[in-house]
C-alpha positions as CSV (number, residue, x, y, z in Angstrom):
1,M,140.0,86.4,-29.8
2,F,139.6,83.0,-31.5
3,K,139.7,82.8,-35.2
4,H,136.4,81.9,-36.8
5,A,137.4,78.2,-37.3
6,Q,138.4,77.8,-33.7
7,L,135.2,79.4,-32.5
8,E,133.2,77.1,-34.7
9,S,135.1,74.1,-33.3
10,V,134.0,75.0,-29.8
11,K,130.4,75.5,-31.0
12,S,130.4,72.1,-32.6
13,W,131.5,70.6,-29.2
14,I,128.6,72.3,-27.5
15,G,126.0,71.2,-30.0
16,D,127.2,67.6,-30.5
17,P,124.4,65.3,-29.3
18,A,127.0,62.6,-28.4
19,R,128.3,64.9,-25.7
20,G,124.9,66.0,-24.5
21,D,125.4,64.2,-21.1
22,L,128.3,66.6,-20.2
23,P,127.5,69.9,-18.5
24,L,127.9,72.9,-20.7
25,H,131.0,74.2,-19.0
26,A,132.7,70.8,-19.4
27,R,132.0,70.8,-23.2
28,I,133.5,74.2,-23.5
29,Q,136.5,73.2,-21.4
30,R,137.2,70.0,-23.4
31,A,136.8,71.8,-26.7
32,I,139.5,74.4,-25.8
33,R,141.7,71.6,-24.3
34,Q,141.4,69.7,-27.6
35,L,142.5,72.8,-29.6
36,I,145.5,73.1,-27.3
37,L,146.4,69.4,-27.6
38,E,146.2,69.6,-31.3
39,G,148.6,72.5,-31.4
40,T,146.0,74.8,-32.9
41,L,146.4,77.1,-29.8
42,G,150.1,77.4,-29.1
43,A,151.9,78.3,-25.9
44,G,151.4,81.9,-24.9
45,R,148.4,82.3,-27.2
46,P,145.8,84.6,-25.5
47,L,142.2,83.3,-25.0
48,P,139.2,85.5,-25.5
49,A,137.9,87.3,-22.4
50,S,135.3,85.2,-20.6
51,R,132.6,87.9,-21.2
52,A,133.4,88.1,-25.0
53,L,133.5,84.3,-25.4
54,A,130.2,83.9,-23.5
55,Q,128.6,86.4,-25.8
56,S,129.9,84.6,-28.9
57,L,128.8,81.2,-27.7
58,G,125.4,82.4,-26.4
59,V,126.1,81.2,-22.9
60,S,126.4,82.8,-19.5
61,R,129.7,84.3,-18.4
62,D,129.7,82.0,-15.3
63,T,129.7,79.0,-17.6
64,V,132.8,80.2,-19.4
65,E,134.5,81.1,-16.1
66,A,133.9,77.6,-14.9
67,A,135.5,76.2,-18.1
68,Y,138.5,78.5,-17.7
69,G,138.8,77.6,-14.1
70,Q,139.1,73.9,-14.9
71,L,141.6,74.5,-17.7
72,H,143.7,76.5,-15.2
73,A,143.5,73.8,-12.6
74,E,144.7,71.2,-15.1
75,G,147.6,73.4,-16.1
76,F,146.5,74.1,-19.7
77,I,146.1,77.8,-19.3
78,E,147.5,80.6,-17.1
79,R,145.4,83.5,-15.8
80,K,146.9,86.9,-15.0
81,V,144.9,89.6,-13.3
82,G,144.6,92.5,-15.7
83,S,146.1,90.6,-18.6
84,G,143.7,87.8,-19.3
85,S,144.1,84.1,-20.0
86,F,146.9,82.5,-22.0
87,V,147.9,79.0,-23.1
88,S,150.5,77.9,-20.5
89,E,154.1,77.2,-21.4
90,R,153.7,73.7,-19.9
91,A,150.9,72.9,-22.4
92,G,153.1,74.3,-25.2
93,R,155.7,71.6,-24.5
94,L,153.1,68.8,-25.2
95,P,153.7,67.2,-28.6
96,A,151.0,68.2,-31.1
97,R,148.7,65.2,-31.5
98,G,146.8,66.3,-34.5
99,A,143.6,64.6,-35.6
100,P,143.4,61.0,-34.5
101,K,144.4,58.6,-37.3
102,R,142.2,55.7,-38.2
103,G,142.8,52.6,-40.3
104,P,144.9,49.5,-40.2
105,A,148.2,51.2,-39.5
106,S,147.1,52.8,-36.3
107,R,145.6,49.6,-35.0
108,T,148.7,47.5,-35.5
109,S,151.4,50.0,-34.6
110,G,151.6,48.9,-30.9
111,R,154.1,46.2,-30.3
112,L,152.8,43.1,-28.6
113,S,154.6,40.5,-26.6
114,Q,155.0,37.0,-28.1
115,R,152.1,35.9,-25.9
116,G,149.9,38.8,-26.9
117,S,150.7,38.2,-30.6
118,A,149.7,34.5,-30.1
119,M,146.4,35.5,-28.6
120,L,145.7,37.9,-31.4
121,K,146.7,35.4,-34.1
122,D,144.4,32.8,-32.5
123,G,141.5,35.2,-32.5
124,G,140.3,34.5,-29.0
125,V,137.3,32.4,-28.3
126,R,134.2,33.2,-30.2
127,D,131.1,32.9,-28.1
128,F,127.7,32.7,-29.7
129,L,126.1,35.4,-27.7
130,G,122.5,35.0,-28.9
131,P,120.4,31.9,-29.6
132,R,120.5,32.3,-33.4
133,A,119.7,29.1,-35.2
134,F,122.1,26.3,-34.6
135,A,124.6,28.2,-32.5
136,P,126.4,25.4,-30.6
137,G,126.6,25.4,-26.8
138,V,123.7,27.8,-26.2
139,P,121.1,26.5,-23.7
140,E,117.4,27.0,-23.7
141,T,116.7,29.9,-21.3
142,R,113.0,30.3,-21.9
143,N,112.3,27.3,-19.7
144,F,114.4,28.4,-16.8
145,P,112.5,28.7,-13.5
146,L,113.1,32.4,-13.1
147,P,110.5,32.9,-10.3
148,T,112.3,30.3,-8.2
149,W,115.6,32.0,-8.8
150,E,114.2,35.4,-7.9
151,R,112.7,34.0,-4.7
152,L,116.0,32.4,-3.6
153,E,117.8,35.6,-4.4
154,R,115.5,37.6,-2.1
155,Q,116.1,35.0,0.6
156,V,119.8,35.6,0.3
157,L,119.5,39.4,0.5
158,K,117.1,39.1,3.5
159,E,119.4,36.8,5.4
160,Y,122.8,38.3,4.5
161,G,121.8,42.0,4.1
162,T,124.6,44.2,3.2
163,K,127.1,41.4,3.8
164,A,126.1,40.0,0.4
165,L,127.4,43.2,-1.2
166,L,130.9,42.5,0.1
167,P,133.5,40.6,-2.1
168,S,133.7,36.9,-1.9
169,L,136.8,35.1,-0.7
170,P,139.0,34.3,-3.7
171,Q,138.2,30.5,-3.4
172,G,134.5,31.2,-3.4
173,M,131.6,31.2,-0.9
174,E,131.6,28.2,1.3
175,P,127.9,27.4,0.8
176,L,128.4,27.1,-2.9
177,R,131.6,25.1,-2.6
178,R,129.8,22.7,-0.3
179,A,126.8,22.4,-2.7
180,I,129.0,21.7,-5.7
181,A,131.1,19.1,-3.8
182,D,127.9,17.2,-2.7
183,Y,126.4,17.4,-6.2
184,A,129.6,16.2,-7.9
185,N,130.0,13.3,-5.5
186,L,126.4,12.2,-5.9
187,E,125.9,12.8,-9.7
188,R,129.4,12.5,-11.2
189,G,131.0,10.0,-8.9
190,A,133.7,12.6,-8.0
191,H,135.9,12.6,-4.9
192,A,135.3,16.2,-3.7
193,A,135.2,18.2,-0.6
194,P,134.3,21.9,-0.1
195,E,137.9,22.8,0.7
196,R,139.0,21.4,-2.7
197,V,136.5,23.4,-4.8
198,L,137.6,26.7,-6.4
199,I,134.8,28.9,-7.8
200,L,135.6,30.7,-11.0
201,T,133.8,32.7,-13.7
202,S,134.0,30.1,-16.4
203,S,135.6,26.9,-17.6
204,Q,137.7,29.0,-19.9
205,Q,139.2,30.7,-16.9
206,A,139.9,27.3,-15.4
207,L,141.8,26.3,-18.6
208,V,143.9,29.5,-18.5
209,L,144.8,28.8,-14.9
210,C,145.8,25.2,-15.7
211,A,147.9,26.3,-18.6
212,N,149.8,28.9,-16.6
213,V,150.0,27.3,-13.1
214,L,150.8,23.7,-14.1
215,L,153.1,24.1,-17.1
216,D,155.9,26.3,-18.4
217,A,156.2,27.8,-21.9
218,G,157.5,25.1,-24.1
219,D,156.1,22.2,-22.1
220,R,154.1,19.6,-24.0
221,I,150.4,18.8,-23.4
222,F,148.4,16.0,-25.1
223,I,145.1,17.2,-26.5
224,E,142.3,15.4,-28.3
225,D,142.2,15.8,-32.1
226,P,139.8,17.4,-32.9
227,A,139.7,19.4,-29.7
228,Y,137.7,22.1,-28.0
229,H,139.0,25.3,-29.5
230,G,138.9,27.3,-26.3
231,A,141.3,24.8,-24.6
232,R,143.8,24.8,-27.5
233,K,143.8,28.5,-27.7
234,A,144.4,28.8,-23.9
235,F,147.3,26.4,-24.2
236,N,148.8,28.1,-27.3
237,A,148.6,31.5,-25.6
238,A,150.6,30.1,-22.6
239,G,153.3,29.0,-25.0
240,L,152.6,25.2,-24.6
241,E,153.2,22.7,-27.3
242,C,149.9,21.0,-28.0
243,V,150.4,17.4,-29.2
244,P,147.3,16.0,-31.0
245,V,146.0,12.5,-30.1
246,P,143.5,10.9,-32.5
247,L,140.1,9.6,-31.5
248,D,137.8,6.8,-32.4
249,A,134.2,5.9,-31.3
250,D,135.4,5.3,-27.8
251,G,137.2,8.6,-27.4
252,M,140.9,9.4,-27.2
253,L,143.3,6.7,-28.2
254,V,145.2,6.9,-24.9
255,E,147.8,4.3,-25.9
256,H,149.4,7.0,-28.0
257,L,150.4,8.8,-24.7
258,S,152.8,6.0,-23.7
259,R,154.1,5.6,-27.3
260,S,155.1,9.2,-27.6
261,E,158.9,9.6,-28.0
262,Q,158.8,12.9,-26.0
263,P,156.9,12.9,-22.7
264,A,154.2,15.4,-21.9
265,K,153.4,17.0,-18.6
266,A,149.6,17.0,-19.0
267,V,146.7,15.7,-21.0
268,F,143.4,17.5,-21.7
269,L,140.2,15.5,-22.0
270,T,136.5,16.0,-22.5
271,P,135.6,12.4,-21.5
272,S,131.8,12.7,-20.9
273,H,131.0,14.1,-24.4
274,Q,134.1,14.7,-26.4
275,F,134.0,18.1,-28.2
276,P,133.1,18.1,-31.0
277,S,132.6,14.4,-31.8
278,G,130.3,13.6,-28.9
279,A,132.2,10.3,-28.1
280,T,132.4,9.1,-24.5
281,L,135.8,7.9,-23.3
282,A,135.6,4.2,-22.5
283,L,136.2,3.0,-19.0
284,D,139.4,1.0,-19.8
285,R,140.8,4.2,-21.4
286,R,139.9,6.3,-18.3
287,L,141.9,3.9,-16.2
288,A,144.7,3.8,-18.6
289,V,145.1,7.6,-18.7
290,I,145.1,7.6,-14.9
291,E,147.9,5.1,-14.8
292,W,149.8,7.1,-17.4
293,A,149.5,10.2,-15.3
294,R,150.7,8.3,-12.1
295,K,153.6,6.8,-13.9
296,H,154.8,10.1,-15.5
297,Q,153.7,12.4,-12.6
298,A,151.6,14.3,-15.2
299,W,148.3,16.1,-14.8
300,I,144.9,15.2,-16.2
301,V,142.8,18.2,-17.1
302,E,139.2,16.9,-17.2
303,D,136.6,19.3,-18.7
304,D,133.3,17.6,-17.9
305,Y,131.7,19.2,-20.8
306,D,127.9,18.7,-21.1
307,S,128.0,15.9,-18.6
308,E,124.4,16.7,-17.3
309,F,122.9,16.0,-20.7
310,H,123.3,12.3,-21.4
311,Y,120.4,10.7,-23.2
312,A,121.2,7.0,-23.0
313,G,121.2,6.0,-19.4
314,K,123.4,7.6,-16.7
315,P,126.8,9.1,-17.7
316,T,130.0,7.3,-16.9
317,A,131.7,8.3,-13.7
318,C,134.1,11.2,-14.1
319,V,137.9,10.5,-14.3
320,Q,138.5,12.5,-11.2
321,G,136.5,10.1,-9.1
322,L,138.4,7.1,-10.4
323,D,141.8,8.8,-9.8
324,R,143.1,7.7,-6.4
325,H,146.5,9.2,-7.2
326,E,145.0,12.8,-7.2
327,R,146.5,13.8,-10.5
328,T,143.2,15.1,-12.0
329,I,141.9,18.6,-12.2
330,Y,138.1,18.5,-12.7
331,I,136.5,21.5,-14.5
332,G,132.7,22.2,-14.5
333,T,130.4,25.1,-15.3
334,F,126.8,26.2,-14.9
335,T,126.9,28.2,-18.1
336,K,125.4,25.4,-20.2
337,S,123.2,23.7,-17.6
338,L,121.5,26.9,-16.4
339,F,122.1,30.1,-18.3
340,P,125.1,31.8,-19.9
341,G,124.8,35.1,-18.0
342,L,125.4,33.3,-14.7
343,R,129.2,33.2,-15.3
344,I,130.0,30.6,-12.6
345,G,132.3,27.7,-13.2
346,Y,134.5,25.7,-10.8
347,M,137.4,23.4,-10.4
348,I,137.8,20.4,-8.1
349,L,141.5,20.3,-7.3
350,P,144.0,17.9,-5.7
351,P,144.8,19.2,-2.2
352,Q,148.3,20.3,-3.2
353,L,146.9,22.6,-5.9
354,V,144.2,24.5,-4.0
355,E,146.4,27.2,-2.7
356,P,148.5,27.8,-5.9
357,M,145.4,27.9,-8.0
358,T,143.5,30.2,-5.6
359,V,146.5,32.6,-5.4
360,A,146.8,32.6,-9.2
361,R,143.1,33.3,-9.5
362,T,143.5,36.6,-7.6
363,L,145.7,37.8,-10.5
364,L,142.9,37.4,-12.9
365,D,139.8,38.9,-11.3
366,G,140.0,38.3,-7.6
367,H,136.6,36.7,-6.9
368,S,133.2,35.9,-8.3
369,A,130.1,38.0,-7.2
370,S,128.7,36.9,-3.9
371,I,124.9,37.2,-4.5
372,P,124.8,34.8,-7.5
373,Q,127.0,32.3,-5.7
374,L,124.7,32.3,-2.6
375,T,121.6,32.1,-4.8
376,L,123.1,29.2,-6.8
377,A,124.0,27.3,-3.6
378,R,120.3,27.4,-2.5
379,F,119.2,26.5,-6.0
380,I,121.3,23.3,-5.8
381,E,120.6,22.5,-2.2
382,G,116.8,22.9,-2.7
383,G,116.8,20.3,-5.5
384,H,115.9,22.9,-8.1
385,F,119.1,22.4,-10.1
386,G,118.6,18.6,-10.4
387,A,114.9,19.1,-11.3
388,H,115.8,21.7,-14.0
389,V,118.5,19.4,-15.5
390,R,116.2,16.4,-15.6
391,H,113.5,18.5,-17.4
392,M,115.9,20.0,-19.9
393,R,117.5,16.6,-20.5
394,A,114.1,15.3,-21.8
395,V,113.6,18.5,-23.8
396,Y,117.0,18.4,-25.4
397,A,116.8,14.6,-26.2
398,K,113.6,15.3,-28.2
399,R,115.1,18.3,-30.0
400,R,118.2,16.2,-30.9
401,D,116.0,13.6,-32.5
402,V,114.0,16.3,-34.3
403,L,117.1,17.9,-35.7
404,A,118.5,14.5,-36.9
405,E,115.2,13.8,-38.8
406,L,115.2,17.3,-40.3
407,V,118.8,17.0,-41.5
408,H,117.9,13.6,-43.1
409,S,114.8,15.0,-44.7
410,H,115.9,18.4,-46.0
411,L,119.8,18.3,-45.9
412,G,120.5,14.7,-46.9
413,D,122.0,15.7,-50.2
414,F,124.6,17.8,-48.4
415,L,125.1,16.5,-44.8
416,T,125.5,13.3,-42.8
417,P,124.6,13.8,-39.1
418,R,126.3,11.9,-36.3
419,V,123.6,11.7,-33.7
420,P,125.4,12.1,-30.3
421,A,124.5,10.2,-27.1
422,G,124.4,13.5,-25.2
423,G,125.3,17.1,-25.3
424,M,123.7,20.2,-26.9
425,Q,125.0,20.0,-30.5
426,M,125.2,17.6,-33.4
427,P,128.2,17.2,-35.7
428,C,127.2,17.1,-39.3
429,F,129.6,16.2,-42.1
430,L,129.6,17.7,-45.6
431,T,129.2,14.9,-48.2
432,G,129.6,17.0,-51.4
433,S,132.1,19.5,-52.8
434,I,130.8,22.6,-51.0
435,P,133.7,24.3,-49.1
436,E,133.1,24.3,-45.4
437,H,134.1,28.0,-44.9
438,K,131.7,29.1,-47.7
439,A,128.8,27.2,-46.2
440,V,129.5,28.7,-42.7
441,E,129.8,32.3,-44.1
442,A,126.8,32.0,-46.3
443,A,124.7,30.6,-43.4
444,R,125.8,33.4,-41.1
445,R,124.7,36.0,-43.6
446,E,121.2,34.4,-43.4
447,G,121.1,34.5,-39.6
448,I,122.3,30.9,-39.0
449,D,125.4,30.3,-36.8
450,L,127.4,27.2,-37.5
451,L,130.8,26.2,-36.0
452,G,133.1,24.7,-38.7
453,L,134.8,21.4,-37.8
454,T,138.0,21.8,-39.8
455,A,139.5,24.4,-37.6
456,L,139.1,22.2,-34.5
457,H,141.6,19.6,-35.9
458,A,145.3,19.9,-35.4
459,S,146.3,17.2,-37.8
460,H,145.7,17.2,-41.6
461,E,143.2,14.3,-41.3
462,R,140.0,16.3,-41.2
463,Q,136.5,15.8,-42.4
464,P,134.7,19.1,-43.3
465,G,131.4,19.9,-41.7
466,F,130.0,21.8,-38.8
467,L,128.3,21.6,-35.4
468,M,124.6,22.3,-35.2
469,G,123.3,23.3,-31.8
470,F,119.8,22.2,-31.1
471,A,119.3,23.0,-27.4
472,A,117.9,26.5,-27.7
473,H,115.4,26.0,-30.5
474,T,111.9,24.5,-30.6
475,P,111.1,21.9,-33.3
476,G,109.2,24.5,-35.3
477,E,112.1,27.0,-35.1
478,M,114.6,24.3,-36.2
479,E,112.4,23.3,-39.2
480,L,112.3,26.9,-40.5
481,A,116.1,27.2,-40.0
482,V,116.8,23.9,-41.7
483,R,114.7,24.9,-44.7
484,K,116.6,28.2,-44.9
485,L,120.0,26.4,-44.6
486,A,118.9,24.0,-47.4
487,Q,118.3,27.0,-49.7
488,V,121.8,28.4,-48.7
489,L,123.5,25.1,-49.6
490,R,121.6,24.6,-52.8
491,K,122.9,28.0,-54.0
492,L,126.5,26.9,-53.2
493,D,126.2,23.5,-54.7
494,P,128.2,23.5,-58.0
């Protein structure tokens, strides 16, 4: 018969609300299994007769028999007619696990690869999951035409039926690839065709593919300084050497690429709206970087970040469309222009990279879901995407101006804003002696999300401040948040 403590342990399993979804016999079975794994019940130890245990636990004998039957099937106990049930000799050879240990030691005891350690050290990419005040890169979703999306999704299900439930091809559904190619050619001046489009889950996945398919560990890649943190972390995790290139008001100083003593095999650019400065890469520099890539047989990784939201005329044509040498990989996403939960991004690839990138993509997640792809294709083809972008462009432009005025009015003693020509966030620079990290942490405790600028720099020439996202917040919401942020900064001001 069980000792009192062992019987109480089984009873606690039965009565634990966290395990309430498990059938009663499964809770009994797992409680006894845990006692065996912990070494509390050693090899050869007899178990109570099913009738006696059922009476002690206040359950039916059939319930206990079902628990014993599962333990026997798994090899934890042996059952002998006329003798009863015993802990098996095989289970007795398992090392005693004891109670699970918690704390820092148990979390860091597993040895990681150099790549895994680099990923952990870099901390991954922190997404702002909710539209808390000033979280950068978060779009307004309350204005999204959800009824239209639902109608198009029903059309997809009606036309495709159960075929829509099947996996997509790794390269993506042809209707969506065709819609993206047509849109990029018309709106971004790209040189695209459906067979050159690869559908992905995000621009971050595209960056990981570029880092691992185009370059080897130890290879050099030029990056903007400051740069989008997700790109730099993807490159660092792949073991690449990131070489920072400074910026000015016209974007990356591309002449530094040719002056570098050691050649690089690629350059990463956000030419439409440089992240985080908001600068647009000048046309002569676009042509210069294309010539550099041709001369050195290097790759240009173009992240067309926030290109849809340009507030001063039409945006400049993308680098990919200007590159007749086909050395540019163009990255786009619908996460910012539509809604974050869509999880659809894409690359427009040189012909020679389509197969390698598609094959490599199968090692990550295989394919993107078919139904959202087919719905998005109809959303683009029907003109709904263009209409939504035009509407949100006007909304975001107004919100940008409101935030600039609010910063001047309420935060002028602490911050200087740099009003961007486009995008969804505004860089603001600290003018006093408040440490950036303290401002960011104090704001977060008050429900305000800011992205510090210092960590986005690779060089030591940094100006402290943070990005303030304005896209997801109405003027009234921003005013309340700015007033709260002003209170936070006043408390920190020495």
